[in-house]
N, CA, C and O of each residue as an XYZ file, in Angstrom:
568
protein
N     -28.153     21.545     21.471
C     -27.121     21.599     20.887
C     -26.809     20.204     19.967
O     -27.245     19.101     20.298
N     -25.992     20.433     18.775
C     -25.825     19.481     17.543
C     -24.772     18.568     18.284
O     -23.945     18.881     19.141
N     -25.044     17.352     17.706
C     -23.953     16.240     17.852
C     -22.760     16.862     17.403
O     -22.684     17.817     16.630
N     -21.742     16.183     18.005
C     -20.344     16.569     18.077
C     -19.886     15.422     17.124
O     -20.165     14.256     17.405
N     -19.126     15.769     15.901
C     -18.834     14.895     15.093
C     -16.945     14.635     15.473
O     -16.382     15.219     16.399
N     -16.352     13.802     14.669
C     -15.481     13.407     15.173
C     -14.541     14.556     14.124
O     -14.813     15.033     13.023
N     -13.283     14.737     15.077
C     -12.352     15.846     14.530
C     -12.026     15.573     13.154
O     -12.107     16.656     12.575
N     -11.699     14.670     12.338
C     -11.761     14.252     11.245
C     -12.548     15.119     10.269
O     -12.171     15.819      9.329
N     -13.842     14.846     10.809
C     -14.784     15.147      9.569
C     -15.091     16.731      9.553
O     -15.547     17.367      8.603
N     -14.686     17.285     10.997
C     -15.293     18.517     11.380
C     -14.189     19.458     10.144
O     -14.614     20.361      9.424
N     -12.956     19.032     10.157
C     -12.174     19.956      9.174
C     -11.531     19.225      8.282
O     -10.436     18.750      8.580
N     -11.986     19.051      7.281
C     -11.518     18.571      5.919
C     -10.522     19.031      5.137
O     -11.081     19.547      4.169
N      -8.976     19.159      4.988
C      -8.448     19.927      4.379
C      -8.209     19.582      2.725
O      -7.991     20.242      1.709
N      -8.392     18.072      3.096
C      -7.916     17.401      1.993
C      -8.982     16.269      1.380
O      -9.582     15.556      2.183
N      -9.182     16.134      0.114
C     -10.388     15.251     -0.360
C      -9.927     13.797     -0.119
O      -8.827     13.270     -0.285
N     -11.232     13.256      0.372
C     -11.220     11.978      0.798
C     -11.969     10.981     -0.613
O     -12.865     11.275     -1.404
N     -11.309      9.998     -0.493
C     -11.464      8.923     -1.437
C     -12.978      8.743     -1.377
O     -13.751      8.851     -0.425
N     -13.229      8.378     -2.919
C     -14.860      8.294     -3.011
C     -15.489      6.681     -2.650
O     -15.021      5.621     -3.066
N     -16.766      6.879     -1.690
C     -16.799      5.270     -1.271
C     -17.123      4.354     -2.563
O     -17.582      4.825     -3.604
N     -16.817      2.941     -2.360
C     -17.122      2.265     -3.365
C     -18.981      1.980     -3.440
O     -19.845      2.264     -2.610
N     -19.076      1.403     -4.615
C     -20.829      1.278     -4.568
C     -20.735      0.204     -3.312
O     -19.706     -0.359     -2.939
N     -22.357      0.025     -2.625
C     -22.484     -0.578     -1.956
C     -22.296     -2.204     -2.464
O     -22.748     -2.528     -3.562
N     -21.602     -3.200     -1.601
C     -21.757     -4.612     -2.459
C     -20.651     -4.825     -3.451
O     -20.418     -5.845     -4.100
N     -20.043     -3.737     -3.453
C     -18.967     -3.808     -4.539
C     -17.365     -4.211     -4.041
O     -16.557     -4.790     -4.768
N     -17.159     -3.860     -2.927
C     -16.344     -3.973     -2.174
C     -16.403     -4.104     -0.681
O     -17.484     -3.907     -0.125
N     -15.221     -4.453      0.097
C     -15.469     -4.806      1.351
C     -14.630     -4.002      2.319
O     -14.312     -4.502      3.398
N     -14.210     -2.631      1.943
C     -13.064     -1.562      2.226
C     -13.695     -1.201      3.978
O     -12.967     -1.228      4.971
N     -15.280     -0.863      3.994
C     -15.575     -0.413      5.545
C     -15.596      1.039      5.239
O     -15.547      1.691      6.283
N     -15.663      1.896      3.991
C     -15.245      3.284      3.965
C     -16.274      3.871      4.862
O     -15.868      4.733      5.641
N     -17.409      3.589      4.889
C     -18.316      4.425      5.367
C     -18.365      4.031      6.988
O     -18.377      4.866      7.892
N     -18.389      2.665      7.157
C     -17.810      2.050      8.782
C     -16.765      3.241      9.457
O     -17.140      4.073     10.283
N     -15.573      3.146      8.994
C     -14.338      4.094      9.504
C     -15.030      5.417      9.623
O     -15.057      5.881     10.763
N     -15.606      6.128      8.655
C     -16.101      7.758      8.668
C     -16.950      7.430      9.969
O     -16.536      8.046     10.951
N     -17.588      6.948     10.110
C     -19.208      7.216     11.016
C     -18.543      6.908     12.567
O     -18.828      7.541     13.584
N     -17.499      5.669     12.465
C     -17.070      5.337     13.744
C     -16.047      6.551     14.775
O     -15.976      6.514     16.003
N     -15.497      7.336     14.070
C     -14.367      7.895     14.556
C     -13.198      7.480     14.994
O     -12.288      8.218     15.371
N     -13.180      6.008     14.952
C     -12.136      5.318     15.506
C     -11.341      4.677     14.342
O     -11.802      4.407     13.233
N     -10.182      4.494     14.737
C      -9.315      3.839     13.393
C      -8.170      4.748     12.763
O      -8.032      5.855     13.282
N      -7.501      4.476     11.915
C      -6.607      5.276     11.026
C      -7.372      5.802      9.733
O      -7.714      5.071      8.804
N      -7.607      7.273      9.811
C      -8.209      7.810      8.807
C      -7.272      8.047      7.691
O      -7.827      8.159      6.598
N      -6.050      8.144      7.700
C      -4.926      8.304      6.519
C      -5.421      7.617      5.578
O      -5.696      8.377      4.650
N      -5.703      6.446      5.318
C      -5.893      5.624      4.147
C      -7.199      6.133      3.280
O      -7.382      5.691      2.145
N      -7.969      6.950      3.793
C      -8.956      7.646      2.799
C      -8.488      9.047      2.436
O      -9.234      9.838      1.859
N      -7.239      9.338      2.785
C      -7.032     10.433      1.998
C      -6.006     10.110      0.516
O      -5.365     10.935     -0.135
N      -6.136      8.602      0.292
C      -5.511      7.948     -1.260
C      -6.644      8.051     -1.944
O      -7.514      7.188     -1.836
N      -6.750      8.874     -2.553
C      -8.103      8.835     -3.530
C      -7.643      8.210     -4.795
O      -6.516      7.721     -4.874
N      -8.624      8.209     -5.958
C      -7.845      7.141     -6.887
C      -7.080      7.671     -8.045
O      -6.652      7.044     -9.013
N      -6.970      9.133     -7.734
C      -5.932      9.657     -8.701
C      -4.460      9.870     -8.002
O      -3.439     10.186     -8.612
N      -4.563      9.644     -6.687
C      -3.365      9.853     -5.702
C      -3.135      8.201     -5.722
O      -2.012      8.059     -6.205
N      -3.606      7.084     -5.462
C      -3.310      5.586     -5.891
C      -2.786      5.350     -7.381
O      -1.968      4.473     -7.659
N      -3.271      6.114     -8.184
C      -2.715      5.991     -9.619
C      -0.914      6.415     -9.727
O       0.005      5.759    -10.218
N      -0.907      7.550     -9.163
C       0.306      8.321     -9.253
C       1.298      7.474     -8.008
O       2.527      7.527     -8.061
N       0.571      6.721     -6.929
C       1.671      6.064     -6.078
C       1.849      4.652     -6.749
O       2.959      4.133     -6.634
N       0.991      4.063     -7.353
C       1.279      2.773     -8.651
C       2.507      3.225     -9.410
O       3.557      2.594     -9.288
N       2.435      4.136    -10.076
C       3.407      4.643    -10.823
C       4.743      4.972    -10.290
O       5.697      4.752    -11.036
N       4.942      5.419     -9.229
C       5.974      5.918     -8.496
C       6.499      4.403     -8.163
O       7.660      4.121     -8.462
N       5.681      3.454     -7.564
C       6.257      2.278     -7.267
C       6.285      1.630     -8.340
O       6.677      0.503     -8.038
N       6.100      1.686     -9.399
C       6.525      1.019    -10.650
C       7.893      1.250    -11.291
O       8.504      0.451    -12.000
N       8.296      2.559    -10.899
C       9.611      3.373    -11.423
C      10.604      3.536    -10.629
O      11.612      4.203    -10.863
N      10.272      2.736     -9.349
C      11.492      2.706     -8.405
C      13.023      2.139     -9.021
O      13.058      0.957     -9.365
N      13.691      2.581     -9.095
C      15.172      1.886     -9.611
C      15.997      1.209     -8.741
O      17.002      0.781     -9.310
N      15.947      1.009     -7.798
C      16.767      0.272     -6.688
C      16.023     -0.044     -5.405
O      15.258      0.716     -4.811
N      16.358     -1.274     -5.067
C      15.920     -1.642     -3.713
C      15.437     -0.592     -2.465
O      14.375     -0.517     -1.847
N      16.557      0.095     -2.386
C      16.536      1.092     -1.258
C      15.482      2.105     -1.417
O      14.911      2.704     -0.506
N      15.266      2.242     -2.867
C      14.440      3.915     -3.199
C      12.936      2.910     -3.102
O      11.974      3.577     -2.722
N      12.635      1.481     -3.381
C      11.518      1.079     -2.838
C      11.238      0.827     -1.278
O      10.116      0.929     -0.780
N      12.298      0.515     -0.632
C      12.037      0.500      0.635
C      11.621      1.862      1.289
O      10.679      2.012      2.067
N      12.536      2.892      0.814
C      12.128      4.015      1.169
C      10.281      4.438      0.838
O       9.587      4.904      1.742
N       9.626      4.128     -0.821
C       8.568      4.376     -0.726
C       7.796      3.597      0.350
O       6.841      4.157      0.887
N       8.203      2.103      0.776
C       7.262      1.437      1.601
C       7.408      2.277      2.838
O       6.316      2.670      3.246
N       8.445      2.671      3.559
C       8.722      3.710      4.752
C       7.521      4.766      4.359
O       6.586      4.760      5.160
N       7.415      5.603      3.333
C       6.651      6.494      3.267
C       5.106      6.499      3.353
O       4.397      7.370      3.857
N       4.641      5.061      2.607
C       3.366      4.681      2.555
C       3.033      4.498      4.307
O       1.945      4.791      4.802
N       4.085      4.014      5.003
C       3.538      3.673      6.149
C       3.199      5.128      7.021
O       2.044      5.332      7.396
N       4.064      5.909      7.250
C       4.502      7.069      7.417
C       2.806      7.983      7.068
O       2.001      8.468      7.862
N       2.798      7.933      6.024
C       1.813      8.989      5.394
C       0.285      8.561      5.444
O      -0.621      9.328      5.769
N       0.116      7.180      5.061
C      -0.969      6.694      5.210
C      -1.304      5.330      5.751
O      -2.215      4.575      5.411
N      -0.454      5.190      6.585
C      -0.502      4.106      7.378
C      -0.493      2.351      6.730
O      -0.550      1.381      7.485
N      -0.423      2.263      5.456
C       0.008      1.439      4.729
C       0.991      0.431      4.806
O       2.055      0.899      4.402
N       1.118     -0.927      5.198
C       2.139     -1.837      5.564
C       2.138     -2.804      4.010
O       1.303     -3.685      3.804
N       3.093     -2.477      3.145
C       3.123     -3.195      1.957
C       4.676     -4.369      2.633
O       5.804     -4.040      3.000
N       4.134     -5.482      2.556
C       4.959     -6.418      2.893
C       5.772     -7.036      1.670
O       5.039     -7.770      1.007
N       6.896     -6.965      1.242
C       7.820     -7.710      0.119
C       8.619     -8.587      0.863
O       9.229     -8.395      1.915
N       8.515     -9.639      0.114
C       9.671    -10.540      0.797
C       9.681    -12.013      0.216
O       8.598    -12.541     -0.037
N      10.972    -12.759     -0.022
C      11.132    -14.079     -0.581
C       9.778    -14.835     -0.139
O       9.315    -14.498      0.950
N       9.097    -15.827     -0.882
C       8.253    -16.700     -0.446
C       8.619    -17.753      0.314
O       9.687    -18.341      0.145
N       7.606    -18.120      1.362
C       8.403    -19.205      2.267
C       8.715    -20.704      1.435
O       9.489    -21.531      1.918
N       8.198    -20.865      0.487
C       8.318    -22.076     -0.111
C       9.738    -21.823     -1.189
O       9.987    -22.789     -1.911
N      10.537    -20.762     -1.310
C      11.486    -20.810     -1.802
C      10.956    -20.124     -3.077
O       9.746    -20.169     -3.300
N      12.074    -19.274     -4.220
C      11.755    -18.424     -5.002
C      12.437    -18.749     -5.854
O      13.659    -18.804     -5.711
N      11.546    -19.187     -7.471
C      12.496    -19.184     -8.436
C      12.350    -18.168     -9.649
O      12.878    -18.104    -10.759
N      11.406    -17.396     -8.969
C      10.853    -16.133     -9.832
C      10.266    -15.062     -9.627
O      10.462    -14.984     -8.414
N       9.718    -14.208     -9.871
C       8.888    -13.070     -9.220
C       7.885    -13.399     -8.859
O       7.313    -12.645     -8.072
N       7.180    -14.735     -9.287
C       5.946    -15.263     -8.783
C       6.090    -15.634     -7.486
O       5.277    -15.258     -6.641
N       7.168    -16.435     -7.173
C       7.686    -16.909     -5.495
C       7.609    -15.550     -4.508
O       7.569    -15.705     -3.287
N       7.595    -14.518     -4.969
C       7.610    -13.382     -4.191
C       6.500    -12.777     -3.387
O       5.602    -12.154     -3.954
N       6.533    -12.961     -1.869
C       5.376    -12.324     -1.748
C       5.378    -11.143     -1.658
O       6.320    -10.553     -1.130
N       4.172    -10.431     -2.225
C       4.050     -8.761     -1.985
C       2.597     -8.550     -2.025
O       1.835     -8.663     -2.985
N       2.322     -8.181     -0.648
C       0.851     -7.736     -0.176
C       0.783     -6.600      0.512
O       1.764     -5.976      0.917
N      -0.468     -6.268      0.680
C      -0.581     -4.690      1.532
C      -1.293     -6.010      2.976
O      -1.943     -7.052      3.068
N      -0.656     -5.100      3.732
C      -1.754     -5.750      5.267
C      -2.821     -5.228      5.138
O      -2.913     -4.090      4.678
N      -4.007     -6.036      5.564
C      -5.392     -5.608      5.796
C      -5.439     -4.504      6.442
O      -4.576     -4.363      7.309
N      -6.469     -3.348      6.231
C      -6.889     -2.423      7.382
C      -8.281     -1.797      6.914
O      -8.498     -1.635      5.713
N      -8.987     -1.535      7.643
C     -10.349     -0.725      7.337
C      -9.768      0.551      6.253
O      -8.786      1.284      6.361
N     -10.785      0.463      5.225
C     -10.684      1.583      4.591
C      -9.801      1.307      3.260
O      -9.681      2.080      2.309
N      -9.299      0.222      3.388
C      -8.380     -0.136      2.175
C      -9.429     -0.910      1.264
O     -10.083     -1.906      1.574
N      -9.428     -0.271      0.170
C     -10.466     -0.602     -0.874
C      -9.377     -2.070     -1.809
O      -8.166     -2.281     -1.876
N     -10.536     -2.745     -2.344
C     -10.063     -4.258     -3.047
C      -9.084     -3.738     -4.012
O      -7.917     -4.130     -4.047
N      -9.604     -2.807     -4.832
C      -8.653     -2.607     -6.165
C      -7.143     -2.049     -5.578
O      -6.083     -2.449     -6.058
N      -7.207     -1.280     -4.709
C      -5.825     -0.911     -4.101
C      -4.997     -2.063     -3.315
O      -3.776     -1.953     -3.199
N      -5.608     -3.028     -2.847
C      -4.942     -4.035     -2.609
C      -4.651     -4.883     -3.594
O      -4.141     -5.916     -3.160
N      -4.765     -4.853     -4.645
C      -4.424     -5.720     -5.899
C      -3.575     -4.799     -6.570
O      -2.533     -5.224     -7.069
N      -3.879     -3.586     -6.654
C      -3.247     -2.537     -7.795
C      -1.611     -2.257     -7.032
O      -0.664     -2.467     -7.790
N      -1.335     -1.889     -5.865
C      -0.309     -1.537     -5.445
C       0.934     -2.703     -5.335
O       2.100     -2.339     -5.487
N       0.655     -3.888     -5.106
C       1.575     -5.133     -5.232
C       1.730     -5.508     -6.826
O       2.825     -5.980     -7.132
N       0.677     -5.340     -7.970
C       0.789     -5.332     -8.894
C       1.956     -4.638     -9.582
O       2.765     -5.054    -10.411
N       1.785     -3.333     -8.930
C       3.017     -2.118     -9.305
C       4.458     -2.504     -8.965
O       5.421     -2.057     -9.588
N       4.537     -3.239     -8.084
C       5.629     -3.604     -7.552
C       6.118     -4.970     -8.208
O       7.331     -5.173     -8.154
N       5.404     -5.831     -8.757
C       5.825     -6.569     -9.614
C       6.533     -6.543    -10.900
O       7.511     -7.169    -11.311
N       5.454     -5.272    -11.647
C       5.889     -4.808    -12.938
C       7.327     -4.421    -12.459
O       8.188     -5.067    -13.056
N       7.737     -3.670    -11.675
C       8.737     -2.530    -11.364
C       9.872     -3.761    -11.231
O      10.982     -3.612    -11.740
N       9.549     -4.864    -10.580
C      10.813     -6.010    -10.496
C      10.794     -6.926    -11.963
O      11.821     -7.588    -12.122
N      10.010     -7.019    -12.790
C      10.172     -7.335    -13.909
C      11.046     -6.720    -14.856
O      11.800     -7.266    -15.662
N      10.808     -5.316    -14.614
C      11.568     -4.455    -15.572
C      13.004     -4.260    -15.038
O      13.981     -4.036    -15.752
N      13.011     -4.369    -13.752
C      14.236     -4.189    -13.081
C      14.579     -5.323    -12.247
O      14.286     -5.397    -11.054
N      15.310     -6.350    -13.013
C      15.608     -7.502    -12.106
C      16.574     -7.567    -11.169
O      16.610     -8.436    -10.298
N      17.216     -6.856    -11.275
C      18.161     -6.593    -10.184
C      17.646     -6.077     -8.792
O      18.390     -6.145     -7.814
N      16.349     -5.551     -8.695
C      15.971     -5.294     -7.300
C      15.374     -6.290     -7.068
O      15.475     -6.376     -5.844
N      14.656     -7.344     -7.495
C      14.361     -8.898     -7.217
C      15.734     -9.255     -6.336
O      15.818     -9.492     -5.131
N      17.031     -9.201     -7.597
C      18.051     -9.889     -6.998
C      18.481     -9.482     -5.389
O      18.808    -10.207     -4.449
N      18.353     -8.198     -5.480
C      18.747     -7.548     -4.208
C      18.174     -7.632     -3.129
O      18.744     -7.464     -2.051
N      16.531     -8.002     -3.319
C      15.954     -8.336     -2.299
C      16.222     -9.859     -1.774
O      16.190    -10.211     -0.595
N      16.443    -10.525     -2.687
C      16.812    -12.014     -2.229
C      17.972    -12.112     -1.656
O      18.204    -13.057     -0.902
N      18.929    -11.116     -1.926
C      20.182    -11.417     -1.118
C      19.742    -10.484     -0.069
O      20.817    -10.410      0.525
N      19.070     -9.832      0.496
C      18.635     -9.029      1.314
C      19.138     -9.894      2.811
O      19.971     -9.439      3.595
N      18.487    -11.101      2.964
C      18.741    -11.893      3.839
C      19.367    -13.320      3.761
O      19.193    -14.274      4.521
N      20.069    -13.227      2.751
C      20.953    -14.665      2.264
C      22.026    -14.707      3.035
O      22.264    -13.739      3.757
N      22.663    -15.550      3.033
C      23.661    -16.062      3.524
C      25.012    -15.315      3.599
O      25.813    -15.290      4.533
N      25.082    -14.626      2.215
C      26.328    -13.838      1.695
C      25.952    -12.372      1.629
O      26.655    -11.641      0.932
N      24.964    -11.890      2.252
C      24.128    -10.352      2.505
C      25.554     -9.541      2.828
O      25.950     -8.783      1.943
N      26.103     -9.625      3.678
C      27.142     -8.786      4.082
C      28.577     -8.739      3.207
O      29.364     -7.793      3.243
N      28.741     -9.920      2.440
C      29.912     -9.610      1.478
C      30.063     -8.966      0.391
O      31.170     -8.908     -0.144
């Protein structure tokens, strides 16, 4: 009787991300596939889809649209993108905390590229950064 493989590997409808070269990344792509445990949705984010996602993040027009993209990333890929004012105060875009939560299968380059796309978005549309800062402020409801 042949060994059973995890269900994710038996029926592959969508292309999976090509693994990084050994030693070049700490993503754990192979370990995630072999274990059969954990969230495999991140492996559906191919390099081409990552570029599309980065472009989409960069083209966001409002904070609401950016928040909607964040929610879709969670729903479809399990990616948690954290965007918030820094703990030390914010004097510019560099004071914002924009980062992806670590997870198995998430490439080092993706961890860097998506937050950079959000920064570029806010550089082009400073009103998004202002709305983000106003979100939790004293005058948010006014």
